[in-house]
C-alpha positions as CSV (number, residue, x, y, z in Angstrom):
1,M,-34.6,21.4,9.9
2,R,-34.3,17.8,8.7
3,R,-31.3,16.7,6.6
4,M,-32.1,13.8,4.2
5,N,-29.7,12.0,1.9
6,V,-31.2,9.8,-0.9
7,K,-29.7,7.9,-3.8
8,R,-30.5,8.7,-7.5
9,R,-33.7,6.9,-8.7
10,D,-34.9,6.2,-5.2
11,S,-38.0,7.7,-3.7
12,V,-38.3,9.8,-0.5
13,A,-41.3,10.7,1.6
14,L,-41.1,14.2,3.2
15,S,-43.3,13.7,6.2
16,S,-45.7,16.4,7.4
17,R,-45.5,14.6,10.8
18,R,-49.3,14.8,11.0
19,T,-51.5,11.7,11.4
20,E,-54.5,13.7,10.0
21,I,-55.0,17.2,8.6
22,M,-57.6,19.3,10.5
23,K,-60.8,20.1,8.8
24,D,-60.1,23.8,8.4
25,E,-56.4,23.4,7.6
26,K,-54.5,24.7,4.6
27,I,-51.1,23.2,3.8
28,L,-48.5,24.6,1.4
29,W,-45.4,22.7,0.1
30,E,-42.6,24.9,-1.4
31,Y,-39.3,24.2,-3.1
32,N,-36.8,27.0,-3.8
33,D,-39.7,29.6,-3.3
34,Q,-41.9,27.8,-5.8
35,T,-45.2,26.2,-4.7
36,L,-45.1,22.4,-5.3
37,A,-48.3,21.3,-3.7
38,E,-51.4,22.6,-1.8
39,I,-54.1,21.2,0.4
40,D,-57.3,23.2,1.3
41,K,-59.1,20.7,3.5
42,E,-62.2,22.9,4.0
43,R,-62.7,23.2,0.2
44,N,-61.5,19.6,-0.4
45,L,-58.8,20.7,-2.8
46,F,-55.6,18.7,-3.2
47,T,-53.2,20.1,-5.9
48,V,-49.7,19.3,-7.1
49,H,-47.8,21.7,-9.4
50,E,-45.5,19.4,-11.3
51,D,-44.7,21.9,-14.1
52,V,-42.9,24.5,-12.1
53,L,-39.1,24.9,-12.4
54,D,-38.9,23.6,-16.0
55,G,-41.0,20.5,-15.2
56,R,-38.3,18.8,-13.1
57,F,-40.9,17.3,-10.8
58,R,-43.3,16.2,-13.6
59,N,-44.8,12.7,-12.8
60,R,-42.7,12.5,-9.6
61,L,-45.0,14.0,-6.9
62,K,-47.5,12.1,-4.7
63,L,-49.5,14.0,-2.1
64,D,-51.1,12.2,0.8
65,D,-54.5,13.8,1.2
66,K,-54.9,12.5,4.7
67,T,-51.6,13.5,6.3
68,G,-50.1,16.0,3.8
69,T,-46.9,14.0,3.4
70,L,-45.2,14.6,0.0
71,T,-43.5,11.7,-1.8
72,I,-40.9,12.4,-4.6
73,T,-40.2,9.4,-6.9
74,D,-37.3,8.7,-9.3
75,I,-35.1,11.3,-7.7
76,R,-32.4,13.1,-9.7
77,S,-29.6,15.5,-8.6
78,E,-31.6,18.5,-9.8
79,H,-34.1,17.7,-7.0
80,S,-31.6,18.6,-4.2
81,G,-32.4,21.6,-2.2
82,W,-34.7,23.1,0.5
83,F,-38.3,21.9,0.9
84,F,-40.7,23.7,3.2
85,I,-44.2,22.7,4.5
86,S,-46.4,25.1,6.4
87,S,-49.8,25.7,7.7
88,K,-51.2,27.9,10.4
89,Y,-50.5,25.2,13.0
90,F,-47.0,24.1,12.1
91,N,-44.0,24.3,9.7
92,V,-41.2,22.0,8.9
93,D,-38.2,22.5,6.5
94,F,-36.0,19.8,4.9
95,R,-32.6,19.8,3.2
96,L,-32.6,17.1,0.6
97,S,-29.3,15.9,-0.9
98,V,-29.4,13.5,-3.9
99,L,-26.3,11.4,-3.8
100,N,-24.0,11.0,-6.8
101,E,-22.6,7.4,-6.5
102,M,-19.1,6.3,-7.2
103,S,-17.2,3.1,-6.5
104,V,-13.5,2.2,-6.3
105,M,-11.6,-1.0,-5.5
106,E,-9.7,-1.0,-2.2
107,G,-6.1,0.1,-2.8
108,E,-6.9,2.1,-5.9
109,S,-7.2,5.9,-6.3
110,V,-10.4,7.8,-7.0
111,S,-11.0,11.4,-8.0
112,L,-14.1,13.3,-6.7
113,S,-14.8,16.0,-9.2
114,S,-15.8,19.5,-8.2
115,D,-17.4,20.0,-11.7
116,L,-15.7,23.4,-11.8
117,T,-13.6,24.5,-14.8
118,E,-11.9,27.4,-12.9
119,L,-11.9,29.1,-9.5
120,K,-13.0,32.7,-9.1
121,D,-11.4,35.4,-6.9
122,E,-13.6,35.0,-3.9
123,D,-14.2,31.3,-4.0
124,L,-14.1,29.3,-0.7
125,I,-14.4,25.5,-1.5
126,R,-14.7,22.8,1.2
127,W,-14.7,19.0,1.1
128,R,-16.4,17.4,4.1
129,F,-16.7,13.7,5.1
130,G,-18.9,11.5,7.2
131,D,-21.9,12.0,9.5
132,E,-20.3,14.9,11.3
133,E,-19.3,16.5,8.0
134,T,-15.7,16.9,9.1
135,V,-13.6,19.3,6.9
136,I,-10.9,17.3,5.1
137,A,-9.8,19.7,2.4
138,E,-10.3,23.4,1.6
139,I,-9.4,26.0,-1.0
140,D,-9.5,29.7,-0.2
141,V,-8.8,31.5,-3.4
142,K,-8.6,35.0,-1.8
143,T,-5.6,33.9,0.3
144,N,-4.3,31.4,-2.3
145,R,-4.5,28.6,0.3
146,F,-4.9,25.0,-0.7
147,S,-5.2,22.8,2.5
148,V,-5.8,19.2,3.3
149,F,-6.5,18.2,6.8
150,E,-5.0,14.7,7.0
151,D,-4.9,14.2,10.8
152,V,-8.7,14.5,11.4
153,L,-10.8,11.3,12.0
154,D,-7.9,9.3,13.5
155,G,-5.6,10.1,10.6
156,R,-7.4,7.8,8.1
157,F,-6.7,10.3,5.2
158,R,-3.0,10.8,6.1
159,D,-0.8,11.0,3.0
160,Q,-3.8,10.1,0.8
161,L,-5.4,13.5,-0.2
162,K,-4.6,15.8,-3.1
163,L,-6.4,18.9,-4.4
164,D,-6.1,20.2,-7.9
165,Q,-6.6,23.7,-9.3
166,T,-10.3,23.2,-10.0
167,G,-11.1,21.9,-6.5
168,S,-11.4,18.2,-7.4
169,L,-10.2,15.9,-4.7
170,T,-8.2,12.7,-5.2
171,I,-8.0,10.0,-2.6
172,R,-5.1,7.6,-3.1
173,N,-4.7,4.0,-1.8
174,T,-8.3,3.9,-0.7
175,T,-9.3,1.6,2.2
176,I,-12.7,0.6,3.6
177,N,-12.5,3.5,6.0
178,H,-12.8,5.9,3.1
179,G,-16.2,4.7,2.0
180,G,-19.0,7.1,2.9
181,L,-20.5,10.4,2.2
182,Y,-18.5,13.3,0.8
183,L,-20.0,16.8,0.8
184,L,-18.6,19.5,-1.5
185,Q,-19.5,23.1,-0.7
186,T,-18.9,25.6,-3.6
187,R,-20.3,28.9,-4.8
188,D,-23.0,26.9,-6.8
189,G,-24.3,25.0,-3.7
190,N,-23.7,21.7,-2.0
191,H,-23.2,18.4,-3.7
192,T,-23.0,15.0,-2.0
193,I,-21.1,12.0,-3.3
194,A,-21.5,8.5,-1.9
195,L,-18.2,6.6,-2.3
196,R,-18.4,2.8,-2.2
197,V,-15.1,1.0,-1.6
198,D,-15.2,-2.6,-2.9
199,V,-12.8,-5.2,-1.5
200,A,-11.2,-8.0,-3.5
201,L,-10.2,-11.1,-1.5
202,S,-7.4,-12.3,-3.8
203,S,-6.8,-16.0,-4.4
204,G,-3.2,-15.2,-5.2
205,R,-3.5,-17.3,-8.3
206,T,-2.9,-15.9,-11.8
207,E,-4.9,-18.9,-13.2
208,I,-6.8,-21.8,-11.8
209,M,-5.4,-25.2,-12.7
210,K,-7.6,-27.3,-15.1
211,D,-8.4,-30.0,-12.4
212,E,-8.8,-27.5,-9.5
213,E,-11.7,-27.1,-7.2
214,I,-11.9,-23.9,-5.1
215,Q,-14.3,-23.1,-2.3
216,W,-14.9,-19.8,-0.5
217,R,-16.5,-19.9,3.0
218,Y,-17.8,-17.3,5.5
219,R,-19.0,-18.1,9.0
220,D,-18.8,-21.8,8.1
221,K,-21.1,-21.3,5.1
222,T,-20.0,-21.9,1.5
223,I,-20.5,-18.6,-0.4
224,A,-18.7,-19.4,-3.7
225,E,-17.3,-22.4,-5.6
226,I,-15.3,-23.2,-8.7
227,D,-15.0,-26.6,-10.2
228,K,-12.7,-26.0,-13.2
229,K,-12.9,-29.6,-14.5
230,R,-16.7,-29.4,-14.8
231,N,-16.6,-25.7,-15.7
232,L,-18.9,-24.7,-12.8
233,F,-18.7,-21.3,-11.2
234,T,-21.2,-20.7,-8.5
235,V,-22.0,-18.0,-5.9
236,H,-24.4,-18.6,-3.0
237,E,-25.7,-15.2,-2.2
238,D,-28.7,-16.2,-0.2
239,V,-27.0,-17.9,2.7
240,L,-26.7,-16.1,6.1
241,D,-30.0,-14.3,5.8
242,E,-29.2,-12.8,2.4
243,T,-26.4,-10.7,4.0
244,L,-24.3,-11.0,0.8
245,R,-27.1,-10.8,-1.9
246,N,-26.0,-8.9,-5.0
247,R,-22.6,-8.2,-3.5
248,L,-20.4,-11.1,-4.7
249,K,-18.4,-11.2,-7.9
250,L,-16.3,-14.3,-8.6
251,D,-13.4,-14.2,-11.1
252,D,-13.6,-17.4,-13.1
253,K,-10.0,-17.2,-14.1
254,T,-8.2,-16.5,-10.8
255,G,-10.8,-17.4,-8.2
256,T,-10.6,-14.0,-6.6
257,L,-13.8,-12.9,-4.8
258,T,-14.9,-9.3,-4.8
259,I,-17.4,-8.0,-2.2
260,T,-19.2,-4.8,-3.2
261,D,-21.2,-2.2,-1.1
262,L,-19.6,-3.4,2.2
263,R,-21.4,-3.0,5.5
264,S,-20.3,-3.6,9.0
265,E,-22.3,-6.9,9.1
266,H,-19.9,-8.3,6.5
267,S,-17.0,-8.3,8.9
268,G,-15.5,-11.6,9.9
269,W,-13.4,-14.5,8.7
270,Y,-13.3,-15.6,5.1
271,S,-11.5,-18.7,4.0
272,L,-10.4,-19.9,0.5
273,S,-9.3,-23.5,0.0
274,S,-8.4,-25.9,-2.8
275,D,-6.3,-29.1,-3.1
276,Y,-3.2,-27.0,-3.5
277,F,-3.5,-24.1,-1.1
278,S,-5.6,-22.3,1.6
279,I,-5.9,-18.7,2.7
280,L,-7.6,-17.1,5.7
281,F,-8.8,-13.5,5.6
282,S,-10.0,-11.3,8.5
283,L,-12.2,-8.5,7.1
284,S,-13.2,-5.7,9.4
285,V,-15.7,-3.1,8.2
286,P,-15.9,-0.3,10.7
287,E,-19.2,1.1,11.9
288,E,-19.2,4.8,12.8
289,R,-20.9,6.2,15.9
290,S,-21.1,9.6,17.4
291,V,-21.7,10.9,20.9
292,K,-21.5,14.2,22.7
293,E,-19.0,14.7,25.5
294,G,-20.5,13.9,28.9
295,E,-23.2,11.5,27.4
296,S,-23.3,7.7,27.4
297,I,-23.3,5.3,24.5
298,S,-24.0,1.6,24.2
299,L,-21.8,-0.4,21.7
300,R,-23.9,-3.4,20.6
301,S,-22.5,-6.9,20.4
302,G,-25.2,-7.9,17.9
303,L,-25.8,-11.1,19.9
304,T,-29.1,-12.2,21.4
305,E,-27.7,-14.8,23.7
306,L,-24.3,-16.2,24.8
307,K,-23.4,-19.8,24.3
308,D,-21.6,-22.1,26.7
309,E,-18.1,-21.8,25.2
310,D,-18.2,-18.1,24.3
311,L,-15.3,-15.8,24.9
312,I,-16.1,-12.2,24.1
313,R,-13.6,-9.3,24.2
314,W,-13.8,-5.6,23.7
315,R,-10.5,-3.9,22.7
316,F,-9.7,-0.2,22.3
317,G,-7.1,1.9,20.4
318,D,-4.2,1.2,18.1
319,E,-2.7,-1.3,20.5
320,E,-6.0,-3.2,20.8
321,T,-5.9,-3.1,24.6
322,V,-8.5,-5.3,26.2
323,I,-11.0,-3.2,28.2
324,A,-13.8,-5.7,28.8
325,E,-14.3,-9.5,28.5
326,I,-16.9,-12.2,29.0
327,D,-15.9,-15.8,29.5
328,V,-19.1,-17.8,29.6
329,K,-17.4,-21.1,30.6
330,T,-16.3,-19.6,33.9
331,N,-19.2,-17.1,34.2
332,R,-16.8,-14.2,34.4
333,F,-17.9,-10.7,33.3
334,S,-14.8,-8.4,33.6
335,V,-14.1,-4.7,32.8
336,F,-10.5,-3.5,32.9
337,E,-10.8,0.1,34.1
338,D,-7.2,0.7,35.1
339,V,-5.6,0.2,31.7
340,L,-4.6,3.1,29.5
341,D,-4.0,5.4,32.4
342,G,-7.4,4.7,33.9
343,R,-9.4,6.6,31.3
344,F,-12.2,4.1,31.5
345,R,-12.4,4.0,35.3
346,D,-16.0,3.8,36.6
347,R,-17.3,4.2,33.1
348,L,-17.7,0.7,31.7
349,K,-20.7,-1.7,31.9
350,L,-21.3,-5.1,30.2
351,D,-24.7,-6.6,29.8
352,Q,-25.8,-10.2,29.4
353,A,-25.5,-10.1,25.6
354,G,-22.0,-8.7,25.5
355,S,-22.9,-5.1,24.7
356,L,-20.7,-2.5,26.2
357,T,-21.9,0.8,27.7
358,I,-19.5,3.7,28.2
359,T,-20.8,6.5,30.6
360,N,-19.7,10.1,31.0
361,I,-17.8,10.2,27.7
362,T,-14.7,12.3,27.3
363,F,-12.6,13.1,24.2
364,N,-10.1,10.4,25.3
365,H,-12.8,7.8,24.6
366,G,-12.9,8.6,20.9
367,G,-11.2,6.0,18.6
368,L,-11.4,2.4,17.5
369,Y,-13.3,-0.3,19.4
370,L,-12.8,-3.9,18.3
371,L,-15.4,-6.5,19.3
372,Q,-14.3,-10.2,19.1
373,T,-17.0,-12.9,19.3
374,R,-17.4,-16.5,18.3
375,D,-18.6,-15.6,14.8
376,K,-16.7,-12.4,13.8
377,S,-14.8,-9.3,14.8
378,N,-16.4,-5.9,14.4
379,T,-14.7,-2.5,14.5
380,I,-16.6,0.6,15.7
381,I,-15.2,4.1,15.1
382,L,-16.4,6.4,18.0
383,N,-16.4,10.1,17.3
384,V,-16.8,12.4,20.4
385,K,-18.3,15.8,19.8
386,G,-18.1,18.9,22.1
387,K,-21.2,19.9,24.1
């Protein structure tokens, strides 16, 4: 079974995994026990049934007559569910979740609605978060138990979750770490919500002075400017390989810069300066990785080569203990295996690009890893699963 998440209005291709259908093959696509599409290669018949299920797939299905892959366009929430392709030679099933999207400013609260008006006697409702679908809240009506699990995932939800009587979940004082996929499981099925946390880098000004010029920079590139005297307000979204395209919002009154739809590649140092003040921000957007106990994982530096003066450090945990370091100037590649009670002993390896490999993973290796390079600092959240 393949799980697939897709945003509303996007398209998704449900692959048959075939490069070519055999000449005597018959292929059937089903959704919720209804036939959506058929191929009879021997009779040269290729059919899509768009009007089933109240026509919810009308004008949205495209069938590849060579491979049997089915593409659904202009996705809506009512297209979530189980899709199944079968022939006498193979079968594949898909669970498709269409994401409801929400956004919130960092530090504010957001309520994720269950869309229920009341709970029934036998209801069991769960909220899950992240790639591993970790349970963060649960209601068991039968035992009258309302529970929030705040200490999972390194405690990122501690003192921030609240459940109401309809199963809706409120997250208070949101941070970047709360952005991601939330899965709600109810009697009516599963619903996935994509929560985006936007960050405002505040100028600290209530109003820009009439002769003031303000400049925002990231990785030594100008990304936004205000010249109040000339009434010019500019964002430069296409610098840095378009990393920030369609993500910058500049407040023309205060000079505050908001970055939307953050990704790990947006981590680093941001500076704001004018004739009257300057501020430096270090923004860290965590990347989440998962690995099974006993396996190995490579945490990428994102660098292709090291420069003459580079000093690269890998840190771990709340105390940001240095566990590995590269000093190009002295040609020194070091791993510090005896720190933190020796939990990394004989497990660390650095390559020539600064990437760090951890072998024979245990649960003690789960947590926050901080990479510091010449250009930025990146945080990786490593989740360790049982075998």
